[in-house]
C-alpha positions in Angstrom: 71.9 -6.4 -56.4 70.4 -3.2 -55.1 69.4 -2.6 -58.8 67.7 -5.7 -59.0 65.6 -5.5 -56.2 64.4 -2.2 -57.1 63.5 -3.6 -60.4 61.4 -6.4 -58.9 59.6 -4.0 -56.5 58.7 -1.6 -59.6 57.5 -4.8 -61.4 55.3 -6.0 -58.3 53.8 -2.7 -58.0 53.0 -2.7 -61.6 51.3 -6.1 -61.6 49.3 -5.2 -58.4 48.0 -1.9 -60.1 47.1 -3.9 -63.1 45.1 -6.6 -61.1 43.3 -3.7 -59.2 42.4 -2.2 -62.3 41.1 -5.6 -63.8 43.7 -5.3 -66.6 44.6 -8.8 -65.9 41.1 -10.3 -66.1 41.3 -11.8 -69.6 44.4 -13.8 -68.5 43.2 -14.7 -65.0 39.5 -15.6 -65.8 36.2 -14.5 -63.9 36.7 -16.7 -60.9 39.0 -14.6 -59.1 36.7 -11.4 -59.3 33.8 -13.2 -57.2 33.6 -11.3 -53.9 31.0 -11.2 -51.3 28.1 -9.9 -53.4 28.6 -12.1 -56.0 28.8 -15.2 -53.7 25.6 -14.0 -51.9 23.6 -13.6 -55.3 24.9 -17.0 -56.2 23.1 -18.6 -53.4 19.7 -20.7 -53.8 17.0 -18.2 -52.7 19.4 -15.6 -51.3 16.3 -13.7 -50.0 15.2 -16.5 -47.7 18.7 -16.3 -45.7 18.4 -13.7 -42.7 21.0 -12.9 -40.4 19.6 -12.6 -36.9 21.3 -10.4 -34.2 22.9 -12.4 -31.0 20.1 -11.8 -28.7 17.4 -13.3 -31.3 19.8 -16.0 -32.2 20.2 -17.2 -28.6 16.5 -17.0 -28.0 15.6 -19.1 -31.3 18.3 -21.8 -30.1 16.8 -22.0 -26.4 13.3 -22.5 -28.0 14.5 -25.1 -30.3 16.3 -26.8 -27.2 13.2 -26.6 -25.1 10.9 -28.1 -27.9 13.5 -30.9 -28.2 13.5 -31.7 -24.5 9.8 -31.6 -24.6 9.5 -33.9 -27.4 12.0 -36.4 -25.8 9.9 -36.3 -22.4 6.7 -36.8 -24.2 3.7 -34.2 -24.4 1.1 -33.6 -21.8 -2.3 -34.7 -23.0 -5.7 -34.9 -21.4 -9.4 -35.6 -22.1 -12.5 -34.2 -20.4 -14.1 -32.5 -18.5 -16.2 -35.5 -17.2 -19.1 -35.5 -14.8 -19.4 -38.5 -12.0 -21.9 -40.1 -14.1 -19.7 -40.1 -17.4 -16.3 -40.6 -16.0 -16.5 -44.3 -15.7 -17.1 -44.7 -19.4 -14.2 -42.7 -19.9 -11.9 -44.8 -17.9 -13.2 -47.9 -19.7 -12.1 -46.3 -22.9 -8.4 -45.6 -21.9 -8.1 -49.0 -20.1 -5.9 -50.7 -22.7 -3.2 -47.9 -22.4 -0.2 -49.2 -20.2 -0.6 -49.3 -16.7 0.2 -46.3 -14.8 0.6 -44.1 -18.1 -2.7 -42.1 -17.2 -4.4 -40.8 -13.9 -7.8 -39.1 -13.0 -7.7 -35.5 -11.8 -10.7 -34.4 -10.0 -11.9 -30.7 -8.8 -14.8 -30.3 -6.8 -16.9 -27.0 -8.2 -19.1 -24.9 -6.1 -22.8 -24.7 -6.8 -24.7 -21.9 -8.0 -28.0 -20.4 -6.4 -30.2 -17.4 -7.2 -32.6 -15.5 -5.0 -35.0 -15.1 -7.6 -38.4 -13.4 -8.4 -40.7 -14.3 -11.0 -41.2 -15.2 -13.7 -43.5 -12.2 -14.6 -46.0 -12.9 -17.4 -45.6 -9.4 -18.9 -43.0 -6.6 -19.1 -45.5 -4.3 -17.2 -45.7 -6.8 -14.2 -41.9 -7.1 -14.3 -41.7 -3.1 -14.2 -44.2 -2.8 -11.3 -42.1 -5.2 -9.3 -38.8 -3.2 -9.9 -40.7 -0.1 -8.7 -41.5 -2.0 -5.7 -38.0 -3.0 -5.0 -36.7 0.5 -5.6 -38.9 1.6 -2.8 -37.9 -1.0 -0.4 -34.4 -0.1 -1.3 -33.4 -3.5 -2.4 -30.8 -4.2 -5.1 -31.8 -6.3 -8.0 -31.0 -7.4 -11.7 -32.9 -8.4 -14.6 -32.7 -11.9 -15.4 -32.4 -12.9 -19.2 -31.0 -16.3 -18.9 -31.5 -19.4 -18.7 -34.7 -19.0 -20.8 -37.1 -20.2 -18.3 -35.9 -17.4 -15.8 -36.3 -14.6 -18.5 -38.4 -11.9 -17.6 -37.6 -12.2 -14.0 -35.3 -10.4 -11.2 -32.3 -11.7 -9.4 -31.6 -10.5 -5.8 -28.2 -12.1 -5.6 -26.1 -15.0 -7.0 -24.5 -17.2 -4.5 -22.0 -20.3 -4.3 -23.8 -22.2 -1.5 -27.1 -22.8 -0.3 -26.5 -21.3 3.0 -25.6 -18.1 1.6 -28.7 -18.0 -0.5 -31.0 -18.8 2.3 -29.4 -16.1 4.4 -29.7 -13.5 1.7 -33.5 -14.6 1.1 -34.0 -13.9 5.0 -32.5 -10.6 4.9 -34.9 -9.6 1.7 -37.7 -10.8 3.7 -37.1 -8.7 6.7 -37.1 -5.7 4.3 -40.6 -6.4 3.1 -39.8 -8.8 0.1 -42.5 -11.6 0.1 -42.4 -13.3 -3.1 -38.8 -14.2 -3.6 -37.2 -17.8 -3.5 -34.0 -19.6 -3.9 -33.4 -21.1 -7.3 -30.7 -23.8 -7.8 -28.8 -23.2 -11.1 -26.2 -25.7 -10.5 -25.5 -28.1 -7.5 -22.0 -28.6 -6.1 -20.4 -31.2 -8.2 -17.0 -32.9 -9.0 -15.5 -32.5 -12.4 -12.9 -35.1 -13.8 -10.2 -35.2 -16.6 -8.1 -38.1 -17.5 -4.4 -37.1 -18.0 -1.5 -38.7 -19.5 1.5 -36.8 -18.2 4.2 -37.8 -20.8 2.7 -39.2 -23.8 5.5 -41.2 -25.9 4.9 -41.5 -29.5 3.5 -44.9 -29.0 1.1 -43.8 -26.4 0.1 -40.7 -28.3 -0.9 -42.6 -31.3 -3.1 -45.0 -29.0 -4.6 -41.8 -27.7 -5.5 -40.4 -31.3 -7.1 -43.8 -32.0 -9.5 -44.0 -29.1 -13.1 -43.5 -29.7 -13.9 -39.8 -29.1 -17.7 -40.2 -28.2 -16.6 -41.6 -24.6 -13.9 -39.1 -24.4 -15.6 -35.7 -24.7 -14.1 -35.1 -28.0 -10.7 -36.9 -27.5 -7.6 -36.1 -25.9 -5.8 -32.6 -26.6 -2.8 -30.9 -25.0 -3.2 -30.3 -21.4 -4.7 -27.2 -20.0 -3.0 -25.0 -17.2 -3.9 -26.1 -13.8 
């Protein structure tokens, strides 16, 4: 019995050694030799397969989940900005959308005022005035735009008429006689039409709306 067991062990060891040395390949065929490199090589476009570290894989999964959640909720879309004069036409353009699917967002913008000197007919006249202001120790900047104010001087830029008038009074008390307040932009309201969660059906309607009345049409919402 013992002799038979030893003989079987010798035969098993011999077969294993022959298998590791590929002496049995002609009998077993090529399929048993296929290991990891061969399997990878047989993939379709193996170079496109990339293994990600755990952190990158988790981030990619989280990003995909977030995108899926946003798609399920609907995208935020808006059109504008509109002035008081043209927001009415824009609201008429979206009147066919489902009731309650959109709303108006309005923001009050401050005005823009300049304490201004000029416009001077020549560079020499401008230079003469700058020398005078230096003697009076009054700060100034040369104005390049808008074009109608080019070749002039600014003694300050302000958001309210009251601030500009106060600055003009200070300049006058220091000997400046030819400055005045110029209104670059009055206080105004700015409006946007927003769809917080545009479903696929609503988004299709938004795309089909005429862009001429919608300041170019709807696009992704801008951060508030």
